[in-house]
C-alpha positions in Angstrom: 63.7 201.3 35.7 60.4 201.3 34.7 58.4 203.9 31.8 55.9 206.3 32.0 53.5 204.0 29.9 54.4 200.8 32.3 54.5 203.1 35.3 50.9 204.7 34.4 49.2 201.2 33.9 50.2 199.8 36.7 49.1 203.0 38.8 45.3 202.5 37.0 45.1 198.8 38.3 46.2 200.1 42.2 43.4 202.6 41.9 41.0 200.3 40.4 41.8 197.3 43.1 41.2 200.0 45.8 37.4 201.4 44.0 36.9 197.4 43.6 37.5 197.4 47.4 35.6 200.1 48.5 32.4 199.1 46.4 32.6 196.1 48.4 32.8 197.1 51.1 30.0 199.8 50.9 27.7 196.7 49.7 29.0 195.0 52.7 27.7 198.1 54.9 31.3 197.7 56.1 32.6 200.8 57.0 35.9 202.7 55.5 38.2 204.8 57.2 38.3 207.9 55.2 41.8 209.6 55.9 41.8 212.5 57.9 42.8 215.2 55.8 43.1 218.0 58.4 45.6 215.0 60.9 47.6 213.9 57.2 48.2 218.1 57.1 49.6 218.0 60.6 51.9 214.6 60.0 53.7 216.2 57.0 54.0 219.9 58.3 55.6 218.0 61.9 57.8 216.0 59.8 59.0 218.8 58.1 59.9 220.7 60.8 61.8 217.9 62.2 63.3 217.5 58.8 64.6 221.4 59.4 65.7 220.9 62.8 67.7 217.8 61.3 68.9 219.5 59.0 70.2 222.5 60.7 71.3 220.6 63.7 74.0 218.5 61.5 75.3 222.0 59.5 75.7 223.3 63.0 77.4 220.7 64.4 79.4 219.6 61.0 80.3 223.7 60.3 81.0 223.5 64.0 85.0 222.0 64.0 86.3 224.4 60.6 84.8 227.5 62.2 87.0 226.8 65.3 89.7 225.3 63.0 89.2 228.2 60.7 89.4 230.7 64.3 92.6 228.8 65.8 94.1 228.7 62.1 93.7 232.7 62.5 94.7 233.4 66.3 98.0 231.7 65.7 99.1 233.9 62.6 98.2 236.7 64.5 100.4 235.4 67.5 103.1 234.9 65.1 103.1 238.1 63.2 103.2 239.4 66.5 106.9 237.5 67.2 107.6 237.7 64.3 109.3 241.2 64.9 111.6 240.0 67.5 114.8 242.3 67.5 118.1 240.5 66.0 121.5 241.3 66.7 122.6 244.5 65.0 118.9 245.8 66.2 120.0 245.5 69.7 124.4 246.4 68.8 123.4 249.4 66.4 126.4 247.4 64.5 126.1 244.7 61.9 127.6 241.5 62.8 130.9 240.3 61.4 129.6 238.7 57.7 130.0 238.7 54.3 126.1 239.6 53.7 126.5 243.3 56.2 129.6 243.5 54.0 127.7 243.6 50.6 124.8 245.6 52.5 127.1 248.6 53.6 
């Protein structure tokens, strides 16, 4: 990686090359393309909008599977909690089955 001093040196050399080319083109009478700032701004704005749309779509589709999985887990949890109230033999007959645990509870 280059340090800041080397970068500044390289940047000034490149700028000088462009200035020299521009001066040479003016001497020859060759038209030089000057960038259209409004067009550049429109292109940059369009690129920003496209990036936002792409990132939003990526977020939506990547998070959709996780959200769907969480929804299914919540539904399964609610279903199992609802069905966990299954009546036992003790609840049905009113008598405790003949086990050691039921004798200890009395």
